[in-house]
C-alpha positions in Angstrom: -0.3 -0.1 0.1 1.5 3.2 -1.1 1.5 6.7 0.7 1.0 9.6 -0.9 1.9 12.8 0.0 -0.2 15.9 -1.2 1.4 19.3 -0.6 -0.7 22.7 -1.8 -1.7 26.3 -0.3 -4.9 27.4 1.5 -7.0 30.2 1.2 -9.3 30.3 4.3 -6.9 29.4 7.4 -5.0 26.7 8.6 -7.8 26.3 11.1 -10.5 26.3 8.7 -8.6 23.6 6.7 -7.3 21.4 9.7 -11.2 21.6 10.9 -12.6 20.0 7.6 -14.4 16.9 7.7 -14.4 16.8 3.7 -11.3 15.1 3.5 -12.3 12.4 5.4 -15.6 12.5 3.3 -13.7 12.3 0.3 -10.9 9.9 0.8 -12.9 7.2 3.4 -15.0 5.2 1.0 -11.8 5.3 -1.5 -10.0 3.0 1.2 -7.7 6.0 2.7 -6.1 5.6 5.8 -4.0 6.4 8.3 -4.7 10.6 7.3 -2.2 12.7 8.8 -1.9 16.8 8.3 1.1 19.3 8.3 1.3 23.0 8.1 4.4 24.7 7.5 4.8 26.7 10.6 6.8 29.2 9.0 3.8 30.0 6.6 0.7 28.4 7.8 -0.9 28.8 4.4 1.1 26.0 3.2 0.1 22.9 4.5 -0.1 18.7 3.5 -1.8 15.9 4.2 -0.2 12.3 4.4 -1.9 8.8 3.9 -1.7 5.4 3.0 -4.0 4.5 -0.5 -5.0 1.0 -1.1 -6.5 2.2 -4.4 -4.2 4.5 -6.4 -5.8 4.4 -9.6 -9.0 5.1 -7.5 -7.7 7.7 -5.5 -6.4 9.7 -8.6 -9.8 9.4 -10.4 -11.6 10.9 -7.3 -9.3 14.1 -7.6 -10.3 14.4 -11.4 -14.1 14.4 -9.6 -16.3 17.0 -8.9 -16.8 16.2 -5.3 -13.1 16.5 -4.9 -13.3 20.0 -7.0 -15.9 20.9 -4.3 -14.0 19.7 -1.1 -11.2 21.5 -2.2 -13.0 24.4 -2.7 -14.8 24.2 0.9 -11.2 23.9 2.2 -9.7 26.3 0.8 -7.0 24.6 -1.3 -5.5 26.8 -4.0 -6.2 23.8 -7.3 -3.2 25.2 -8.8 -0.8 24.6 -6.5 -1.6 21.1 -5.7 1.4 18.0 -5.8 0.7 14.8 -5.1 3.9 12.7 -4.5 3.8 8.8 -4.4 5.9 6.7 -2.5 8.1 4.4 -4.7 9.7 1.2 -3.6 13.3 0.1 -4.3 
């Protein structure tokens, strides 16, 4: 099961982003587990999510959906700043 890091900028503040249930609502049904959130202490508009993903293709498809776009908008995610990093096994 690969680990995925998604980092991006936010526009609605870290407290709003951290309190949001949207991550679990979007990723939970996809079998994503162990979701952890991170905030840059020097620039709290830069955040990241670290998660274990059972179905990488499912996640990538979901990220292109209207539901993902709506969740990102509600959370204040700046979509063009989103970068996904996928764990590579040596």
